[in-house]
Every structure is written in structure tokens, then in C-alpha cells.
C-alpha positions in Angstrom: -0.9 19.1 24.9 -4.1 18.3 23.1 -4.5 15.6 20.5 -7.2 13.9 18.6 -7.6 10.1 18.0 -9.5 9.1 14.9 -9.7 6.5 12.2 -8.9 7.9 8.8 -11.4 7.8 6.0 -10.7 6.3 2.6 -9.4 8.6 -0.1 -11.8 10.1 -2.6 -9.9 8.5 -5.5 -10.4 4.9 -4.4 -13.3 2.7 -3.5 -11.2 0.4 -1.3 -10.6 0.5 2.4 -6.8 0.4 2.5 -5.2 2.5 5.3 -8.6 2.9 7.1 -8.2 0.1 9.6 -5.6 1.8 11.8 -6.1 4.6 14.4 -4.3 7.9 14.2 -3.2 10.2 17.0 -2.7 13.8 15.7 -1.6 16.7 17.8 -3.7 20.0 17.8 -2.1 23.2 16.8 -1.0 25.4 19.7 0.3 28.5 18.0 -0.9 30.5 15.0 0.6 30.2 11.6 2.6 33.1 10.1 3.5 34.2 6.6 7.2 34.6 6.0 7.7 38.1 4.6 10.6 37.1 2.3 9.4 33.9 0.7 5.7 34.0 1.4 5.7 30.5 3.0 3.3 29.7 5.8 5.1 28.5 8.9 4.6 27.9 12.6 6.8 27.5 15.6 4.8 24.5 16.7 6.4 21.3 15.4 4.0 18.9 17.1 1.4 19.4 14.4 3.6 17.5 12.0 3.5 14.4 14.2 0.9 11.7 13.2 1.2 8.4 15.0 -0.6 5.2 13.9 -1.9 2.5 16.2 -3.5 -0.9 15.6 -6.4 -0.2 17.9 -8.1 2.7 19.6 -7.3 1.3 23.0 -3.6 1.3 22.1 -3.8 5.0 21.2 -5.7 5.8 24.4 -3.1 3.9 26.5 -0.2 5.9 24.8 -2.0 9.1 25.5 -2.6 8.2 29.1 1.0 7.2 29.8 2.3 10.4 28.2 -0.3 12.6 29.9 -1.8 13.8 26.6 -5.3 15.2 26.7 -7.2 13.6 23.8 -10.6 13.7 22.1 -11.8 10.6 20.4 -13.6 11.0 17.1 -15.6 7.8 16.2 -15.8 6.9 12.5 -19.1 6.9 10.7 -19.7 3.6 9.0 -21.1 3.4 5.5 -23.8 0.9 4.5 -22.5 -1.6 2.0 -24.0 -1.2 -1.5 -24.1 -4.8 -2.8 -26.4 -5.6 -5.7 -27.8 -9.1 -6.2 -26.2 -9.8 -9.6 -23.3 -7.3 -9.3 -21.6 -6.0 -12.3 -22.4 -9.1 -14.3 -26.1 -8.3 -14.1 -25.5 -5.6 -16.8 -24.6 -8.3 -19.3 -27.1 -11.0 -18.4 -28.5 -13.1 -21.2 -31.9 -13.5 -19.6 -32.8 -9.8 -19.6 -36.4 -9.0 -20.3 -35.8 -5.6 -21.9 -33.4 -4.1 -24.3 -30.0 -3.2 -23.0 -29.5 0.5 -22.9 -27.0 2.9 -21.4 
């Protein structure tokens, strides 16, 4: 069995970092997907692809994979640089502005 260990990215609809601190272990697909001729649904005989396990740390996920003899590939997260302005949002409404406020 092959699996991948990664840290999930934040959703596109939020600017927060909720659900991005944990590490996920997700199994790779071993069989091809098929289209059911009657209903048109896409299915597969591989049920391991539905399993997504969460761990507090990367080491815990690696320990689990080692004890269960799972071949893993670790995908390190790419960190974003924080975009923090000096005045923040309140800077838009400062009373000591030098120029006229425009959109």
C-alpha cells in the first residue's frame, strides 16, 4: 500500500488557518475508476482511497505508517509570508491622512 502524508492547505473561502495544523495520511489509488453503465456513476473497487486519517504531528503519522508497513511519501507544506501592514485596516480611516481619501 502507498500513502501520502501532508498538511492540508486552508480553504479558498477563508483567510483563517483552521484545520491546517494537523497532518493527514491519505492512501493512493490502486485500481482504476469505472463508469457504471446503468447509473453513470464513477466507482472503484478500491475502498482505501476513502480513508483519510488525521494526526497531531508528522512524526505520529510516520510512526503509524511504519508500524503498519505502509509505504509513504511526505509532502512538506509551503509556508506563506505574513502580510501585516503597520496600521492595519484602521489605517484606511486615519484622521492624520495627508491626502484625500479615495477608493
